[in-house]
N, C-alpha and C positions, 0 to 999 in steps of 0.2 A: 630389368626393373622389377621391383617387388610391387605387385598389384594387390592392394587390400580391398576386400569387399566391404562396402559400407553397410552397417547394421541399421535396421529401421528402429526408431525409438518408439516403443509401444506405450510406455507409461511415463509421462512428463512429471507426474507428481513425485517421482523418486528424487528428482533434483531440486524441487521447490522446498524451501524451508519456511518462508514466511511471506505473506503479501500484506502490505499496508495500503489502505485505500483512503485517499484524501479527497473530499468533495468540497468544492468552492464554486458558488454560483452555478453555472451550467457545465463546468469542466470537472472531470474526475481524473485524478492522477493515481496510477497503480505503481507501487514500488515493490518489485519482485526480488526477494532475496534468495539467491541460489547459493551453492557451496562456495563459490569463489567470487562471484560478481553480484552487484546490485543493478538490476535493470529498471528503468523508469519508462512508463508509457502514459501519454496524456490523451484522453478521449474526451472530445467536446460534445459528442452526441449522447444524451442521457439514455436512449434506448439501447445503444451499443454497450454502454457501461453496465446497464442492468443485465444484459446477456452475458457479459464477461464475469460479473459477480456470480451469476448462476452457474457458470462453468467451472468455478474454482472447486477442486476436490476437497472432500471433507477432512482428509488427514493433514491438510496444510493449515498452519496457524494464520488466521485472518483477523487483522486489526482494522477497524473502520474509524476514521477520524472525520468529524464534520467541520463546519465553520467554527471559528473561534469567537463568534459574537457572544457577548455577555459573560465571558470568562474573566476571572480576576487576574490582575497583573501580578506576575510572580516577582518582578523586580522590586515593586513597592514593598511586598511582604518580606523579601530577603533583607532589604536595606534597613527597615525599621524594626523587623522582628514581630510585627503585628500585621493582621489582615487589613487590607486596604478597604476603606469605606468610601463608596462612591454614591453620589446622589443622582 
């Protein structure tokens, strides 16, 4: 049998391409884009989410998306060609 020695991964940031962070209520969802796959992690503890955000390397693209409250509706704008007016 051919025994291969496992290599220890020193820098994870080599494989990370982009991290999308979505925050809604108390839950934070991390979508981690690597070369081949998209991994999703859901963290419900705000303190743990803050620690994870701080541990993201600087060379990785980080996109933060918040709640969609108060944003205009794109469907109305596309259908009419005008911006929606809400009261």
